C-alpha positions in Angstrom: -19.7 -2.3 26.9 -21.0 -5.0 24.6 -23.7 -2.6 23.3 -21.0 -0.1 22.2 -19.5 -2.5 19.6 -21.0 -1.3 16.3 -18.8 -3.4 13.9 -21.0 -5.6 11.8 -24.2 -3.7 12.5 -26.2 -2.2 9.8 -28.1 1.1 10.2 -30.9 1.3 7.6 -31.3 4.6 5.8 -31.7 6.3 2.5 -28.8 8.8 2.6 -26.3 9.5 -0.2 -23.8 7.2 1.4 -26.3 4.4 1.8 -27.2 4.6 -1.9 -23.6 4.4 -3.1 -22.6 1.3 -5.0 -21.2 -1.2 -2.4 -18.3 -2.0 -4.8 -17.3 1.6 -4.9 -17.6 1.9 -1.1 -15.3 -1.1 -0.6 -12.7 0.3 -3.0 -13.0 3.7 -1.3 -12.5 2.0 2.1 -9.3 0.4 0.9 -8.1 3.9 -0.3 -9.2 5.3 3.0 -7.0 2.8 4.9 -4.1 3.7 2.6 -4.6 7.3 3.5 -4.6 6.6 7.2 -1.2 5.0 6.9 0.1 7.7 4.6 -0.6 10.5 7.0 2.5 11.8 8.8 1.5 15.4 9.9 -1.3 17.2 11.6 -2.5 18.7 8.3 -3.0 15.3 6.9 -5.1 14.2 9.9 -7.1 17.4 9.5 -7.9 16.4 5.9 -8.7 12.9 7.0 -11.0 14.1 9.8 -12.8 16.5 7.4 -13.3 13.5 4.9 -14.6 11.3 7.6 -16.9 14.0 9.1 -18.3 14.8 5.6 -19.1 11.1 5.1 -20.7 10.8 8.5 -22.9 13.8 7.9 -24.0 12.6 4.5 -24.8 9.2 5.9 -27.2 10.8 8.5 -25.6 8.7 11.3 -25.2 10.5 14.6 -21.6 11.1 15.6 -22.2 9.8 19.1 -23.4 6.5 17.6 -20.2 6.3 15.5 -18.0 7.1 18.4 -19.5 4.3 20.4 -17.3 1.9 18.3 -14.2 3.4 19.9 -15.2 2.8 23.5 -14.6 -1.0 23.5 -11.0 -0.5 22.3 -10.4 2.7 24.3 -8.0 0.7 26.5 -6.0 -0.4 23.5 -5.8 3.2 22.3 -4.7 4.5 25.7 -2.2 1.6 26.1 -0.7 2.3 22.6 -0.4 6.0 23.5 1.4 5.4 26.8 3.7 2.7 25.2 4.8 5.0 22.4 5.2 8.1 24.6 7.4 6.2 27.1 9.6 4.3 24.7 10.0 6.6 21.7 13.3 8.5 21.9 14.1 11.8 20.3 16.2 14.9 20.5 13.9 17.3 22.3 13.1 16.2 25.9 10.1 17.5 27.7 10.2 15.6 31.0 13.3 14.2 32.6 12.8 12.6 36.0 15.2 9.8 36.9 14.9 7.0 34.3 11.7 8.5 33.0 12.2 10.6 29.9 9.5 11.9 27.6 10.5 13.5 24.3 8.5 15.7 22.0 9.0 13.2 19.2 7.5 10.5 21.4 4.4 12.6 22.2 3.9 13.4 18.5 4.3 9.7 17.5 2.0 8.5 20.3 -0.7 11.0 19.2 -0.4 9.9 15.6 -0.6 6.2 16.4 -3.7 6.7 18.6 -5.4 8.8 16.0 -4.6 6.1 13.4 -6.4 3.5 15.4 -9.4 5.8 16.0 -9.7 6.7 12.3 -9.4 3.0 11.2 -12.1 1.8 13.5 -14.4 4.7 12.8 -14.0 4.3 9.0 -14.7 0.5 9.0 -17.7 1.0 11.3 -19.1 3.6 8.9 -18.8 1.1 6.0 -20.8 -1.6 7.9 -23.3 0.8 9.2 -24.2 2.1 5.8 -24.0 -1.2 3.8 -26.2 -4.2 4.3 -24.5 -7.7 4.6 -26.1 -8.8 1.4 -24.7 -5.8 -0.5 -21.3 -6.5 1.0 -21.5 -10.1 -0.3 -22.5 -9.0 -3.8 -19.8 -6.3 -3.9 -17.0 -8.6 -2.6 -18.1 -11.3 -5.1 -18.1 -8.9 -8.0 -14.7 -7.4 -7.1 -13.1 -10.9 -6.7 -14.8 -12.3 -9.9 -11.5 -12.4 -11.9 -10.3 -15.1 -9.5 -12.9 -17.4 -11.0 -10.5 -17.9 -13.9 -8.2 -19.9 -11.5 -11.1 -21.8 -10.0 -11.1 -19.8 -6.8 -14.4 -20.2 -4.8 -15.2 -16.5 -4.8 -18.9 -16.9 -4.0 -18.3 -19.2 -1.1 -15.6 -17.1 0.4 -17.7 -13.9 0.1 -20.7 -15.6 1.7 -18.6 -17.0 4.6 -17.1 -13.5 5.3 -20.5 -11.9 5.3 -22.1 -14.5 7.5 -19.2 -14.1 10.0 -19.6 -10.3 9.9 -23.4 -10.7 10.4 -22.9 -13.0 13.4 -20.9 -10.4 15.4 -24.0 -8.4 16.7 -25.9 -11.6 17.1 -23.2 -13.2 19.3 -22.8 -9.9 21.2 -26.5 -9.9 22.0 -26.4 -13.5 23.1 -23.3 -12.8 25.3 -25.1 -10.0 27.0 -28.1 -12.2 27.7 -25.9 -15.0 29.2 -24.0 -12.4 31.3 -27.2 -11.1 32.8 -28.5 -14.7 33.4 -25.2 -15.6 35.1 -25.2 -12.4 37.2 -28.7 -13.1 38.4 -27.4 -16.5 39.6 -24.6 -14.9 41.6 -21.8 -14.8 39.1 -19.3 -11.9 39.5 -17.5 -10.7 36.4 -16.2 -7.4 37.7 -14.2 -8.1 40.9 -11.1 -10.1 41.6 -7.7 -10.3 39.9 -7.0 -11.2 36.3 -6.9 -15.0 37.0 -10.2 -14.9 39.0 -11.9 -12.9 36.2 -10.6 -15.4 33.6 -12.1 -18.3 35.7 -15.4 -16.4 36.0 -15.6 -16.2 32.2 -15.8 -20.0 31.8 -19.5 -20.2 32.6 -20.0 -17.5 30.0 -17.9 -19.0 27.2 -19.3 -22.6 27.3 -22.9 -21.7 26.6 -21.8 -19.0 24.1 -19.8 -21.5 22.0 -22.7 -24.1 22.2 -25.1 -21.4 21.0 -22.8 -20.3 18.2 -22.5 -23.9 16.9 -26.2 -24.4 17.2 -26.9 -21.2 15.2 -24.4 -22.2 12.6 -26.0 -25.7 12.2 -29.5 -24.2 12.0 -28.3 -21.7 9.3 -26.7 -24.6 7.3 -29.9 -26.7 7.5 -32.1 -23.7 6.5 -29.9 -23.0 3.4 -29.9 -26.7 2.4 -33.7 -26.8 2.9 -34.1 -23.9 0.5 -31.7 -25.6 -2.0 -29.3 -22.7 -1.8 -26.3 -22.9 -4.0 -24.0 -20.2 -5.3 -22.7 -20.0 -8.9 -22.7 -18.1 -12.1 -26.3 -18.7 -12.8 -27.6 -17.3 -9.5 -29.7 -14.2 -10.0 -29.9 -11.1 -7.7 -32.9 -9.0 -6.6 -30.8 -5.8 -6.8 -28.5 -5.1 -9.7 -25.5 -3.1 -8.8 -24.7 -0.1 -11.0 -22.4 2.9 -10.6 -24.1 6.3 -10.6 -23.1 10.0 -10.6 -22.9 10.0 -6.8 -20.3 7.3 -7.0 -18.2 9.4 -9.3 -18.3 12.4 -7.0 -17.3 10.2 -4.1 -14.3 8.9 -6.0 -13.3 12.4 -7.0 -13.5 13.6 -3.4 -11.5 10.6 -2.1 -8.9 11.1 -4.8 -8.5 14.8 -3.9 -8.0 13.9 -0.3 -5.5 11.3 -1.2 -3.5 13.8 -3.3 -3.5 16.3 -0.4 -2.2 13.7 2.0 0.4 12.5 -0.5 1.6 16.0 -1.1 1.9 16.7 2.7 3.9 13.4 3.1 6.2 14.4 0.2 6.8 17.9 1.7 7.7 16.6 5.2 
């Protein structure tokens, strides 16, 4: 299950999506999230699915690899679906059995909410899979650069967010190693009730937190030893620039947004 979490991982490549300017990709991701929350009909989800499928194909990332990001939260998706289908009322009942009543409006709303979670997770995973942590840092710092006028620590915040994102796969890998080591010593993480499983997680959490603090301390010492400091005079190995592919990506995203907005206005 831990290996299925793809958020924070980077998949190296030389595709069109990989070569897009990270600033443009972050802006397009914000627009994509807006589109997900604007959709109110099946046609809008078809447009959104076509947009995400095109981006996935152009990134040369396998669909199975992208769908792996949904498996860890599949329980949340199913729980959200059942919760909405059971407690959403409407005017067109489908099933009436005692106190259990399922309406067509509830089914429709449950499907939409589940799809919304799937599209959000798949889209954010695609961003991290096609953009390196360093590129994300530079893009976030450039986008928030106007806040320097009010003495906001833009560089420090961007660096902290990127390090936190980069630590996700590292901590997952360490968690998997600790679980295997504890299982070899007789620990059981799969059987028992909820309270027993929570108690079984204590031998896992303690070394995980100790290892996380140790890695953070080692990273801080390494940065200090190399005299690292952020600021306006810091140079970069790769200079960001917007190209023709970025313009086409913006046009396609804008067209998809217009279609979804028109569908919302007609409903």
